[in-house]
C-alpha positions in Angstrom: 65.7 18.8 -6.1 62.2 17.3 -5.8 61.3 15.8 -2.5 60.9 12.0 -2.5 58.6 9.9 -0.3 58.8 6.1 -0.3 55.7 4.0 0.2 55.1 0.2 0.3 55.2 -1.7 -3.0 58.6 -0.3 -3.7 57.4 2.9 -5.2 58.6 6.5 -4.6 56.5 9.6 -4.8 57.9 12.9 -6.2 56.4 16.1 -4.9 55.0 18.5 -7.6 53.6 22.0 -7.3 50.1 23.1 -8.3 51.2 24.0 -11.8 51.6 20.3 -12.5 47.9 19.7 -12.0 46.9 23.0 -13.7 48.5 21.7 -16.9 46.4 18.5 -16.5 43.0 20.0 -15.8 39.7 18.6 -16.9 36.3 20.4 -17.1 33.0 19.2 -15.7 30.6 19.0 -18.6 28.3 16.0 -18.3 25.0 15.2 -16.6 23.3 11.8 -16.5 22.2 12.0 -20.2 25.6 12.9 -21.4 27.0 9.9 -19.5 24.2 7.7 -20.9 25.1 8.9 -24.4 28.8 8.2 -23.8 28.2 4.7 -22.5 25.7 3.8 -25.3 27.8 5.4 -28.0 30.9 3.5 -26.8 29.1 0.1 -27.1 26.7 0.5 -30.0 29.1 -0.4 -32.7 29.0 -3.9 -31.3 25.5 -4.2 -32.7 26.8 -3.3 -36.2 29.9 -5.6 -36.5 31.9 -8.0 -34.5 29.3 -9.8 -32.4 28.4 -12.1 -35.3 31.6 -14.1 -35.3 30.4 -15.9 -32.2 27.6 -17.5 -34.3 30.3 -18.9 -36.6 32.0 -20.6 -33.6 28.9 -21.8 -31.7 25.8 -21.4 -33.8 22.8 -19.2 -32.9 21.9 -21.3 -29.9 25.4 -21.0 -28.5 25.4 -17.3 -29.1 22.1 -16.9 -27.4 23.3 -18.7 -24.3 26.5 -16.6 -24.3 24.3 -13.4 -24.5 22.3 -14.5 -21.4 25.4 -15.4 -19.4 27.0 -12.0 -20.2 23.8 -10.2 -19.1 24.4 -11.6 -15.7 28.1 -10.6 -15.8 27.4 -7.0 -16.9 24.7 -6.5 -14.2 27.2 -7.6 -11.5 30.0 -5.6 -13.1 28.2 -2.3 -13.6 26.5 -2.4 -10.1 29.9 -3.0 -8.5 31.9 -0.4 -10.4 29.1 2.1 -9.8 29.6 1.6 -6.1 33.4 2.0 -6.3 33.1 5.0 -8.6 30.8 6.8 -6.3 33.2 6.3 -3.5 36.3 7.2 -5.7 35.1 9.7 -8.2 38.4 10.0 -10.0 39.3 9.7 -13.7 41.4 6.6 -13.0 38.4 4.2 -12.9 39.6 0.6 -12.8 43.2 1.6 -12.0 41.9 3.8 -9.1 39.8 0.9 -7.7 42.7 -1.6 -7.9 45.2 0.9 -6.6 43.2 1.3 -3.4 42.6 -2.4 -3.0 45.9 -4.0 -4.2 48.6 -1.4 -4.1 50.5 0.2 -7.0 51.4 -2.9 -8.8 47.8 -4.1 -8.8 46.7 -0.7 -9.9 49.1 -0.8 -12.8 48.2 -4.3 -14.0 44.5 -3.4 -13.9 45.0 0.0 -15.6 47.2 -1.5 -18.2 44.5 -4.1 -19.0 42.1 -1.2 -19.7 44.7 0.5 -21.8 45.0 -2.6 -23.9 41.2 -3.0 -24.0 40.4 0.5 -25.2 43.3 1.0 -27.6 42.5 -2.4 -29.2 38.8 -1.7 -29.2 39.3 1.6 -31.0 41.4 -0.3 -33.5 38.6 -2.8 -34.0 36.1 -0.1 -34.6 38.4 1.7 -37.0 38.9 -1.6 -38.9 35.1 -2.2 -39.2 34.3 1.4 -39.8 36.7 1.4 -42.8 34.8 -1.6 -44.2 31.5 0.2 -44.0 33.0 3.4 -45.3 34.5 1.7 -48.3 31.1 0.0 -48.9 29.4 3.4 -49.0 31.9 4.9 -51.4 31.9 1.8 -53.6 28.2 1.6 -53.8 27.5 5.3 -54.3 30.6 6.6 -56.0 32.1 3.5 -57.6 35.3 4.3 -55.5 36.9 1.6 -53.4 40.2 1.8 -51.5 39.8 -1.9 -50.7 40.1 -2.7 -54.4 43.2 -0.5 -54.6 44.7 -2.3 -51.6 44.9 1.0 -49.7 42.5 0.6 -46.7 45.2 2.2 -44.5 44.1 5.6 -45.9 40.6 5.1 -44.3 42.3 4.1 -41.0 44.3 7.4 -41.0 41.3 9.5 -41.9 39.2 8.0 -39.1 41.9 8.3 -36.4 42.7 11.9 -37.3 39.1 13.0 -37.4 38.2 11.5 -34.1 41.4 12.5 -32.3 40.4 16.0 -33.3 36.8 15.6 -32.2 37.9 14.3 -28.8 40.5 17.0 -28.3 38.1 19.8 -29.1 36.4 19.8 -25.6 34.6 17.4 -23.3 31.3 19.3 -23.8 31.5 18.6 -27.5 32.3 14.9 -26.9 29.3 14.4 -24.6 26.9 16.3 -27.0 28.2 14.3 -29.9 27.8 11.1 -28.0 24.1 11.8 -27.2 23.3 12.7 -30.8 25.0 9.7 -32.4 23.7 7.3 -29.8 20.1 8.3 -30.5 20.8 8.1 -34.3 22.4 4.6 -33.9 19.5 3.4 -31.8 17.1 4.8 -34.5 18.9 2.9 -37.2 18.6 -0.4 -35.3 14.9 0.3 -34.8 14.4 1.1 -38.5 16.2 -2.1 -39.5 14.1 -4.1 -37.0 10.9 -2.8 -38.5 12.1 -3.4 -42.1 13.3 -6.9 -41.2 9.8 -7.8 -39.8 7.9 -6.1 -42.6 10.0 -7.5 -45.5 8.9 -11.1 -45.0 12.6 -12.1 -45.1 12.9 -12.9 -41.4 12.5 -16.6 -40.7 13.0 -18.5 -37.5 14.4 -21.4 -39.6 17.3 -19.2 -40.7 18.5 -19.0 -37.1 19.3 -22.7 -37.2 20.7 -23.1 -40.7 24.2 -24.3 -39.5 24.3 -28.0 -39.8 25.5 -29.9 -36.7 29.2 -30.8 -36.8 29.3 -34.6 -37.2 32.8 -34.7 -35.6 31.5 -33.0 -32.3 29.8 -35.2 -29.7 26.5 -33.9 -28.7 26.2 -31.4 -31.6 22.6 -30.4 -32.4 20.7 -27.9 -34.5 20.6 -25.6 -31.5 24.3 -26.1 -30.7 25.9 -27.2 -34.0 29.4 -27.2 -32.4 28.4 -28.6 -29.0 28.4 -27.1 -25.6 32.2 -26.3 -25.4 31.8 -23.8 -28.3 29.8 -21.5 -26.0 33.1 -20.6 -24.5 34.3 -19.5 -27.9 31.2 -17.4 -28.4 31.5 -15.5 -25.1 34.2 -13.1 -26.3 32.0 -12.1 -29.2 28.9 -11.8 -27.2 30.8 -9.3 -25.1 30.7 -7.0 -28.1 27.1 -6.2 -27.3 28.2 -4.6 -24.0 31.9 -4.0 -24.0 32.7 -0.3 -23.2 29.8 0.4 -20.8 32.3 0.0 -18.0 34.1 3.2 -19.1 31.7 5.4 -17.2 33.9 5.9 -14.2 36.6 7.4 -16.4 34.3 10.4 -16.9 34.0 11.0 -13.1 36.1 14.2 -13.1 34.1 15.5 -16.1 30.7 14.8 -14.6 28.7 17.4 -12.6 27.6 14.9 -10.0 29.5 11.6 -10.5 28.2 10.0 -7.2 24.6 10.2 -8.4 24.8 10.3 -12.2 27.3 7.5 -13.0 25.1 4.8 -11.3 22.0 6.2 -12.9 23.6 6.4 -16.4 24.9 2.8 -16.0 21.4 1.5 -15.3 19.8 3.4 -18.3 22.6 2.4 -20.7 22.6 -1.2 -19.7 18.8 -1.5 -20.3 19.2 0.3 -23.7 21.9 -2.1 -24.8 20.1 -5.2 -23.8 17.2 -4.2 -26.0 19.3 -3.2 -29.0 21.4 -6.3 -28.7 18.5 -8.7 -28.7 16.9 -7.0 -31.7 20.1 -7.3 -33.7 20.9 -10.9 -32.6 17.5 -12.2 -33.6 16.5 -10.1 -36.6 19.9 -9.6 -38.3 20.5 -13.4 -38.1 16.9 -14.2 -39.0 17.2 -12.2 -42.2 20.6 -13.4 -43.4 20.7 -16.8 -41.8 23.1 -17.9 -39.1 25.7 -19.3 -41.5 26.0 -16.1 -43.5 25.8 -13.8 -40.5 28.7 -15.7 -38.7 31.3 -14.7 -41.3 30.1 -11.2 -42.4 32.4 -8.2 -41.9 29.3 -5.9 -42.0 26.3 -7.9 -40.9 23.9 -5.1 -40.4 24.7 -3.6 -43.8 24.4 -7.1 -45.4 21.0 -7.2 -43.7 19.9 -4.0 -45.3 21.2 -5.2 -48.7 19.1 -8.4 -48.4 16.0 -6.3 -47.7 16.4 -3.4 -50.2 19.2 -4.3 -52.6 22.7 -3.1 -53.0 22.0 0.4 -54.4 19.7 1.6 -51.6 21.7 -0.3 -49.0 24.7 1.9 -49.8 22.6 4.9 -48.8 21.5 3.2 -45.6 25.1 2.3 -44.9 25.8 5.9 -44.4 23.5 5.8 -41.4 24.7 2.5 -40.3 28.2 3.9 -40.3 27.1 6.4 -37.7 26.8 3.6 -35.2 30.4 2.6 -35.6 31.5 6.2 -35.5 29.6 6.7 -32.3 31.6 3.9 -30.6 34.8 5.2 -32.1 34.3 8.5 -30.3 33.2 6.9 -27.1 36.0 4.3 -26.8 38.6 6.9 -27.9 37.4 9.0 -25.0 38.0 6.0 -22.7 41.6 5.3 -23.7 42.4 9.0 -23.5 41.2 9.2 -19.9 42.7 5.9 -18.9 46.1 6.8 -20.2 45.7 10.3 -18.8 45.1 9.1 -15.3 47.9 6.6 -15.3 50.3 9.2 -16.7 49.1 11.9 -14.3 50.1 9.6 -11.4 53.4 8.7 -13.0 52.8 5.1 -14.1 53.1 6.1 -17.8 55.3 9.0 -19.1 54.0 12.2 -17.6 53.7 14.1 -20.8 50.8 11.9 -21.8 48.6 13.7 -19.2 49.0 17.2 -20.6 45.6 18.7 -21.5 46.1 22.0 -23.2 43.6 24.9 -23.6 40.6 22.7 -24.2 41.3 20.7 -21.1 41.3 17.4 -22.9 44.1 14.8 -22.9 45.1 15.4 -26.5 48.6 13.9 -26.1 47.2 10.6 -24.8 44.6 10.6 -27.5 47.2 11.1 -30.2 49.7 8.5 -28.9 46.9 5.9 -28.4 45.8 6.5 -32.0 49.4 5.9 -33.3 49.7 2.7 -31.4 46.3 1.5 -32.6 47.1 2.4 -36.2 50.5 0.5 -36.0 48.7 -2.5 -34.6 46.2 -2.6 -37.5 48.9 -2.2 -40.1 51.0 -5.0 -38.5 48.1 -7.4 -38.4 47.2 -6.5 -42.0 50.8 -7.3 -43.1 50.7 -10.6 -41.2 47.4 -11.4 -42.8 49.0 -11.0 -46.2 51.8 -13.3 -45.3 49.4 -15.9 -43.9 46.0 -15.5 -45.7 44.7 -18.9 -44.6 45.7 -18.5 -41.0 45.9 -15.0 -39.5 44.3 -13.5 -42.6 41.2 -15.5 -42.2 40.5 -14.1 -38.8 42.3 -10.8 -38.8 39.4 -8.7 -37.5 38.5 -11.3 -34.9 42.1 -11.3 -33.6 42.0 -7.5 -32.9 38.6 -8.0 -31.3 39.9 -10.7 -29.0 42.9 -8.6 -27.9 40.3 -6.0 -26.8 38.2 -8.6 -25.1 41.2 -10.1 -23.3 42.1 -6.7 -21.9 38.5 -6.2 -20.8 38.1 -9.5 -19.0 41.3 -9.1 -17.1 40.3 -5.6 -16.1 36.8 -6.9 -15.1 38.1 -9.7 -13.0 40.6 -7.5 -11.2 38.0 -4.8 -10.6 35.7 -7.4 -9.0 38.5 -8.6 -6.8 39.1 -5.0 -5.9 35.4 -4.6 -4.9 35.6 -7.6 -2.6 38.8 -6.5 -1.0 37.6 -2.9 -0.5 34.4 -4.1 1.2 36.6 -5.8 3.8 39.6 -3.4 3.8 37.6 -0.2 3.9 34.2 -1.1 5.5 33.5 2.3 6.9 34.5 4.5 3.9 31.7 6.6 2.5 29.8 4.9 -0.2 27.2 7.2 -1.7 25.9 4.3 -3.8 25.8 0.6 -2.9 25.5 -2.2 -5.4 22.0 -3.9 -5.1 23.7 -7.2 -6.0 26.4 -6.8 -3.3 29.0 -9.5 -3.0 27.0 -11.8 -5.3 27.3 -9.3 -8.2 31.1 -9.1 -7.8 31.5 -12.9 -7.5 29.3 -13.7 -10.5 31.0 -11.1 -12.7 34.5 -12.3 -11.6 33.6 -15.9 -12.3 32.1 -15.2 -15.8 35.0 -13.0 -16.8 37.4 -15.8 -15.8 35.3 -18.2 -18.0 35.7 -15.8 -20.9 39.4 -15.7 -20.3 39.6 -19.5 -20.4 37.6 -19.5 -23.7 40.2 -17.2 -25.2 43.1 -19.3 -24.0 41.8 -22.6 -25.3 40.8 -21.3 -28.7 43.8 -22.0 -31.0 42.5 -19.3 -33.5 43.6 -16.5 -31.1 47.0 -17.6 -29.9 48.5 -14.7 -31.8 46.4 -12.3 -29.8 47.6 -13.8 -26.5 51.2 -13.6 -27.6 50.8 -9.9 -28.6 49.2 -9.1 -25.2 52.0 -10.8 -23.2 54.6 -8.8 -25.1 52.8 -5.5 -24.3 52.4 -6.4 -20.6 56.1 -7.4 -20.3 57.1 -4.0 -21.7 54.8 -2.1 -19.5 55.8 -3.9 -16.3 59.5 -3.7 -17.1 59.2 0.0 -17.7 57.4 0.5 -14.3 59.8 -1.8 -12.4 63.0 -0.2 -13.8 61.9 3.4 -13.9 58.4 4.7 -13.4 57.8 3.2 -9.9 60.3 5.8 -8.7 58.5 8.7 -10.3 54.9 8.5 -8.9 52.9 11.6 -8.1 50.2 12.1 -5.5 47.3 12.3 -8.0 43.7 12.1 -6.6 43.8 8.3 -7.1 47.1 7.9 -5.2 46.1 10.3 -2.4 42.8 8.3 -1.8 44.7 5.0 -1.7 47.4 6.2 0.6 44.9 7.8 3.0 42.6 4.8 3.0 39.8 6.9 1.8 40.1 9.4 4.7 41.9 12.1 2.6 44.2 12.5 5.6 47.4 11.6 3.9 49.8 9.2 5.6 52.6 6.9 4.4 51.5 3.4 3.5 
């Protein structure tokens, strides 16, 4: 019978032999540019679709302010998680930080938020990628699954292809990420040049949403007033959401203490530039009103410049940006679920890695969950086309954003706790923004959370998330808390960073 050890938080650890971890091995495959590629690839789809819904809620001015606010949040966030990741270079990432700061329940709540974030984000990208893919086949081959009411086929194709890619080996994933990140950036640069050279860009188009007469203080700059900026914040996150996944690659990085902070700085700068280009130029070509409701704004921008026929060709390249993020975010949920499973918070079979040393089981299960979520939302949209149906894509997006901001807030709380709780632990990298960075990121993430709560359009997303959380916490409280394993994340937390294991 396995030996049991009880620790504070009402959890019990089960001893395992070395074969347990041998079946869950990862391979170090990434340097700083591989990590940069992973971070940029994970985020870059946000420049192609999703961000633009914020303009519909708040106008271009509101979206621009939201972008500026989130730049501050992501500076504070990435600096803080880089410090924690360098001190705790484990695959667990957010779960690992919160576990050391707030115990097993805090670790689970934070890790589960990231699971929700990344599984839902993957579903969002699959949803929008299918729109682009159908646009390509419709324009070039006169073949459309959308017209046949069979978009679910595209969803299956995308999930199967990218589960296979991510399961083939970490070195393949990192190389693919670098290539598609560069191509996606190139596409945005080409669009930017074409937008400026075409003569279609106009500053006046940025402000073509008329002020809402029913909103006090509404102006051309803020057509829905100041409060609407809160509603734009979740969509502005789409320019950056996913960059925080870098710590999840810690056990597959050659030198995580050095390379994760460096890759974070490089990726953040890259994404600020691409985000501003798309925000101004895509909107300035299409107009704010049209941009705010487009399912494929960059492709619509290409169409406006070169016409439908050539735009279909360019859409093939635009699709690469979405597929880049599909690979990057799928990498993230695979490692997140892997780490929580390896430690026993989720079913342990999810952390099996196989001969390629990739968490193929977690990748597959996450894909199934995401596919079911898209199908369920699609069915609800059919039943309520004026309600859920009108904002189906935005609902999935906001489930992802909700998970993200909860994880962000709890990670910043963890940063502040660990600075006090473990002041002498080795920190190979220290955040240049220090406590201010954590406080600012926590405050802004809380603001985004409030924006989600008070927006009636996304109440269905909140209900869905609450149901998922109840199931996860019930499973842990009734069963999994008695089945934990001393994974690297748990060993670090129990030893207080000394690696001299004692009971809590």
